[in-house]
BALUM-543406 format. One line per 10 residues: number of its first residue (from 1); for each residue x, y, z of C-alpha. Coordinates in nm, 3 decimals, always signed. Each point is the difference from the previous one (the first is absolute). Example, Ala and Ser with C-alpha at 12.3 -4.5 7.8 and 13.67 -1.06 7.14 Angstrom:
# residues 2
1 = +1.230,-0.450,+0.780; +0.137,+0.344,-0.066
***
This chain:
# residues 339
1 = +7.797,+8.340,+9.657; +0.303,-0.192,-0.125; +0.284,+0.012,+0.256; +0.354,+0.118,-0.058; +0.288,-0.233,+0.081; +0.311,+0.071,+0.204; +0.320,-0.196,+0.066; +0.099,-0.053,+0.364; +0.371,-0.066,+0.033; +0.145,-0.254,+0.242
11 = +0.311,+0.193,+0.106; +0.070,-0.264,+0.262; +0.287,-0.240,-0.047; +0.122,-0.309,+0.189; +0.293,+0.036,+0.240; +0.332,-0.014,-0.181; -0.155,+0.065,-0.340; +0.144,+0.274,-0.223; -0.265,+0.267,+0.058; +0.143,+0.226,-0.271
21 = -0.021,-0.272,-0.262; -0.351,-0.098,+0.106; -0.116,+0.362,-0.016; +0.142,+0.033,-0.350; -0.227,-0.289,-0.096; -0.296,+0.187,+0.142; +0.074,+0.291,-0.230; -0.067,-0.243,-0.287; -0.335,-0.082,+0.160; -0.079,+0.373,+0.014
31 = +0.089,+0.039,-0.368; -0.235,-0.285,-0.089; -0.284,+0.158,+0.199; +0.068,+0.341,-0.155; -0.010,-0.143,-0.352; -0.302,-0.229,+0.044; -0.289,+0.210,+0.125; +0.066,+0.038,+0.373; -0.062,+0.348,+0.142; +0.198,-0.003,+0.325
41 = +0.288,-0.157,+0.194; +0.012,-0.036,+0.380; +0.252,-0.060,+0.276; -0.080,-0.145,+0.343; +0.146,+0.067,+0.344; +0.115,-0.169,+0.318; +0.288,+0.076,+0.232; +0.231,-0.244,+0.179; -0.103,-0.303,-0.203; +0.230,-0.273,+0.133
51 = -0.115,-0.256,-0.258; +0.080,+0.205,-0.314; +0.197,+0.298,-0.129; -0.281,+0.255,-0.038; +0.077,+0.305,-0.214; -0.145,+0.336,+0.105; -0.295,+0.093,-0.225; +0.081,+0.367,-0.047; +0.351,-0.078,-0.121; -0.139,-0.271,-0.228
61 = -0.255,+0.238,-0.153; +0.258,+0.274,-0.045; +0.226,-0.240,-0.192; -0.291,-0.109,-0.217; -0.116,+0.345,-0.110; +0.200,-0.002,-0.327; -0.107,-0.362,-0.071; -0.374,+0.045,+0.035; -0.106,+0.226,-0.287; -0.351,+0.125,+0.075
71 = -0.072,-0.257,+0.272; -0.112,+0.131,+0.334; +0.231,-0.093,+0.287; -0.134,-0.078,+0.344; +0.058,-0.134,+0.350; -0.200,-0.305,+0.102; +0.030,+0.086,+0.274; +0.188,+0.269,+0.195; -0.002,-0.074,+0.374; -0.133,+0.342,+0.090
81 = +0.018,-0.034,+0.378; +0.377,-0.063,-0.006; +0.160,+0.260,-0.225; +0.054,+0.359,+0.112; -0.268,+0.201,-0.184; +0.226,+0.292,-0.095; +0.258,-0.233,-0.155; -0.269,-0.208,-0.168; -0.181,+0.302,-0.145; +0.320,+0.129,-0.159
91 = +0.115,-0.339,-0.131; -0.340,-0.066,-0.157; -0.023,+0.350,-0.145; +0.345,-0.052,-0.153; -0.114,-0.327,-0.161; -0.307,+0.173,-0.143; +0.216,+0.278,-0.142; +0.262,-0.231,-0.150; -0.267,-0.223,-0.154; -0.191,+0.291,-0.150
101 = -0.303,-0.046,+0.224; -0.049,-0.377,-0.012; +0.011,-0.094,+0.372; -0.274,-0.178,+0.194; +0.034,-0.031,+0.378; -0.138,-0.323,+0.142; +0.000,+0.033,+0.378; -0.059,-0.254,+0.274; +0.030,-0.045,+0.374; +0.220,-0.309,+0.020
111 = -0.017,-0.282,+0.251; +0.350,-0.120,+0.098; +0.114,+0.065,+0.356; +0.366,+0.003,-0.103; -0.065,+0.297,-0.228; -0.197,+0.200,+0.255; +0.260,-0.071,+0.267; +0.289,+0.099,-0.226; -0.159,+0.337,-0.076; -0.110,+0.059,+0.359
121 = -0.373,-0.009,-0.076; -0.208,-0.150,+0.287; -0.266,-0.229,-0.138; -0.272,+0.191,+0.181; +0.103,+0.315,-0.189; +0.058,-0.145,-0.344; -0.342,+0.096,-0.138; +0.039,+0.354,+0.131; +0.347,+0.019,-0.155; -0.135,-0.131,-0.332
131 = -0.274,+0.263,-0.014; +0.228,+0.277,+0.119; +0.274,-0.082,-0.249; -0.236,-0.033,-0.296; -0.166,+0.329,+0.087; +0.332,+0.182,+0.036; +0.135,-0.135,-0.329; -0.307,+0.134,-0.179; +0.025,+0.334,+0.177; +0.366,+0.038,-0.095
141 = -0.102,-0.060,-0.360; -0.295,+0.240,-0.007; +0.015,+0.273,+0.267; +0.189,+0.329,-0.023; +0.084,+0.004,+0.370; +0.007,-0.305,+0.226; -0.034,-0.002,+0.378; +0.021,-0.340,+0.163; +0.078,-0.163,+0.332; -0.016,-0.375,+0.049
151 = +0.186,-0.321,+0.073; +0.264,+0.062,-0.266; +0.082,+0.363,+0.074; -0.113,+0.359,-0.043; -0.030,+0.238,-0.293; -0.041,+0.372,+0.072; -0.132,+0.174,-0.307; +0.213,-0.191,-0.252; -0.053,+0.111,-0.363; +0.074,-0.312,-0.210
161 = +0.117,+0.060,-0.355; +0.065,-0.358,-0.120; -0.333,-0.103,-0.151; -0.104,-0.295,-0.215; -0.076,+0.057,-0.366; -0.353,-0.138,+0.042; -0.254,+0.236,+0.152; -0.114,+0.008,+0.265; +0.222,-0.305,+0.060; +0.068,-0.352,-0.135
171 = -0.285,-0.249,+0.031; -0.014,-0.172,+0.339; -0.132,-0.353,+0.048; -0.048,-0.154,+0.343; +0.063,-0.366,+0.082; -0.169,-0.207,+0.269; -0.159,-0.334,+0.084; -0.230,+0.055,+0.296; -0.348,+0.147,+0.002; +0.125,+0.291,+0.209
181 = +0.272,+0.074,-0.259; -0.249,-0.020,-0.286; -0.239,+0.225,+0.191; +0.273,+0.260,+0.055; +0.090,-0.005,-0.369; -0.365,+0.033,-0.101; -0.037,+0.311,+0.217; +0.292,+0.167,-0.179; -0.137,-0.068,-0.348; +0.342,-0.131,-0.105
191 = +0.044,-0.322,-0.201; +0.053,-0.328,+0.184; +0.283,-0.227,-0.113; -0.065,-0.361,+0.101; +0.255,-0.279,+0.032; -0.230,-0.240,-0.181; +0.224,-0.305,+0.036; +0.005,+0.029,+0.379; -0.363,-0.113,+0.016; -0.210,-0.243,-0.199
201 = -0.231,+0.116,-0.276; -0.320,-0.023,+0.205; +0.146,+0.209,+0.282; +0.132,+0.260,-0.245; -0.347,+0.039,-0.150; -0.139,+0.052,+0.350; +0.264,+0.265,+0.070; -0.072,+0.177,-0.328; -0.374,+0.010,+0.070; +0.064,+0.133,+0.351
211 = +0.227,+0.275,-0.134; -0.251,+0.106,-0.265; -0.276,+0.019,+0.261; +0.213,+0.215,+0.233; +0.098,+0.231,-0.288; -0.366,+0.045,-0.094; -0.084,+0.088,+0.362; +0.258,+0.280,-0.013; -0.106,+0.123,-0.343; +0.313,-0.118,-0.181
221 = +0.048,-0.204,-0.313; +0.191,-0.319,+0.081; +0.323,-0.073,-0.182; +0.156,-0.341,+0.064; +0.343,-0.106,-0.121; +0.146,-0.344,+0.060; +0.344,-0.157,+0.028; +0.006,-0.361,-0.116; +0.261,-0.275,-0.041; +0.014,-0.130,-0.357
231 = +0.185,-0.273,-0.183; -0.101,-0.130,-0.342; +0.148,-0.339,-0.075; -0.027,-0.231,-0.300; -0.260,-0.208,+0.187; -0.165,+0.020,+0.341; +0.217,-0.274,+0.144; +0.323,+0.142,-0.139; -0.085,+0.345,+0.133; -0.051,-0.131,+0.352
241 = +0.327,-0.192,-0.002; +0.191,+0.293,-0.154; -0.084,+0.230,+0.292; -0.070,-0.242,+0.286; +0.329,+0.051,+0.183; +0.029,+0.379,-0.041; -0.364,+0.092,+0.059; -0.043,-0.237,+0.295; +0.316,+0.143,+0.159; -0.132,+0.355,-0.048
251 = -0.321,-0.077,+0.185; +0.186,-0.183,+0.277; +0.191,+0.324,+0.047; -0.325,+0.198,+0.011; -0.130,-0.243,+0.260; +0.319,+0.032,+0.209; -0.041,+0.377,-0.014; -0.357,-0.032,+0.127; -0.165,+0.146,-0.307; -0.299,-0.233,+0.018
261 = -0.058,+0.063,+0.372; -0.206,+0.308,-0.084; -0.233,-0.216,-0.210; -0.269,-0.248,+0.106; +0.114,-0.356,+0.070; -0.161,-0.111,-0.325; +0.264,+0.202,-0.187; +0.304,-0.138,+0.184; +0.314,-0.075,-0.201; +0.065,-0.304,+0.222
271 = -0.088,-0.267,-0.254; +0.163,-0.212,-0.266; +0.081,+0.182,-0.323; -0.252,-0.189,-0.212; -0.275,+0.106,+0.238; +0.132,+0.355,+0.043; +0.022,+0.073,-0.372; -0.359,-0.090,-0.087; -0.220,+0.307,-0.028; +0.289,+0.238,+0.077
281 = +0.253,+0.014,-0.282; -0.028,+0.040,-0.377; +0.199,-0.315,-0.070; -0.032,-0.249,-0.284; +0.003,-0.032,-0.376; -0.124,+0.286,-0.218; -0.367,-0.105,+0.006; -0.007,-0.038,+0.378; +0.168,+0.337,+0.050; -0.245,+0.167,-0.239
291 = -0.292,-0.148,+0.193; +0.143,+0.103,+0.339; +0.066,+0.358,-0.111; -0.340,+0.024,-0.169; -0.165,-0.113,+0.324; +0.197,+0.259,+0.197; -0.096,+0.279,-0.238; -0.368,-0.096,-0.018; -0.054,-0.047,+0.375; +0.229,+0.261,+0.158
301 = +0.007,+0.267,-0.271; +0.355,+0.129,+0.041; +0.116,+0.313,-0.178; +0.360,-0.125,+0.006; +0.126,-0.359,+0.022; +0.360,-0.005,+0.121; +0.165,-0.331,-0.084; +0.306,-0.142,+0.178; +0.161,-0.273,-0.215; +0.302,-0.086,+0.215
311 = +0.099,-0.097,+0.353; +0.346,-0.043,+0.157; +0.186,-0.285,-0.166; -0.218,-0.034,-0.311; +0.235,+0.002,-0.302; -0.024,+0.296,-0.234; -0.039,-0.225,-0.304; -0.322,-0.144,+0.142; -0.127,+0.348,+0.083; +0.055,+0.126,-0.353
321 = -0.163,-0.309,-0.153; -0.302,+0.056,+0.225; -0.017,+0.370,-0.088; +0.007,-0.081,-0.371; -0.289,-0.244,+0.040; -0.182,+0.260,+0.210; +0.028,+0.276,-0.261; -0.040,-0.226,-0.305; -0.275,-0.238,+0.111; -0.171,+0.124,+0.315
331 = -0.042,+0.379,+0.009; -0.118,+0.038,-0.364; -0.284,-0.243,+0.074; -0.116,+0.222,+0.289; -0.042,+0.318,-0.204; -0.378,-0.024,+0.011; -0.037,-0.118,+0.361; -0.149,+0.259,+0.236; -0.144,+0.013,+0.350
***
C-alpha cells in the first residue's frame, strides 16, 4: 500500500512576530500541498504556550476550508480531556458541515500540567475525562437521545440535531506514545497516529509491531499513521544548517514541557541537536530524504504520512523551497514504495 501524504501546519509563531502575516504565508503552503498531490492538511494544539503564539486549530481549519479544495482537514491532535465535549462536538460537526464532509478528528490525552490545571482536570482523572469526552462527542453525533452524567455535566434526554456530514461520524484517530496508550487504541479498532519524530526509527518500529500485535489480539486490522518532521535542502549539510536553530529550539520547548518524560530514557530530547536529529527527522538533501521516507514506509507501513515542514522562526522562503524539492524530487520517487 502506497501512503497518502498530509501537510502539518506550524501555526506557532515567535513572541512579537506578526502572527497574521505568518499565517498568510502558511496559506501559500496549503495551496502548494493542494496542487501537488497531498491529500490532507492538519492543525495542532496546545494551550498556554509561553514560548510561542499558538493559534487554535479549529479556527485555523475553519479559515482554511475555502483554500483546501478536496483536501481533508484534520486535528493532530485535539486535546480531548480538556475541551467541554458538548462544545467540541458542535464545533467539529460545524467544521465537517462547512467543509462538505472532509474532517478527521485526531484525539490525544495531552501531558502538560499547566493545561490540566488551567482546565481544572486532576491528573488522576485525565484518562477518565479523555474517555468520557470522546464517548460523549460520538454519542452526540450518532444517537437520537442522549442521557449522560459525568465530570463535565449532565444531559437529560437531549435530542441533538447538529450532526456531521460524514456518517456515522468523521474518522477518529488516536494518538499516544506508551504501551498502555497503544493497547487502548488497539482495543477500540481505531487508527493510531504516531509522532514519529519524537522517537528514533528503531523504537518506532518496535511501537508499530506492538500495536499490530495488540490489534490482531482484538480482531482488528491495524492502521498506523505517522507525523514526521521534514526538510529537504540542497545538500545534507545545507539542510541541517538551514533548520538547526528553529528545529533545535522546538525540541528544547518540547523538553521543557516534559513531552519526552513519558518515553524511555533512550528517547530523551536532552541531547545535542546533531545527536537528536539522527534517526528521528527526515532531514537532508533530496536523496537522503527519499531514503528516510522509503525506510519509514517499508518498516512501519503507514496509511498516511503527515509531514511538518516548518517550526517557529524558520523563514517562509526556506519552507517553500523545501516543499518544492519535496514534491518535485522526493515524493515522485516514492510512488512505488510500499510496506
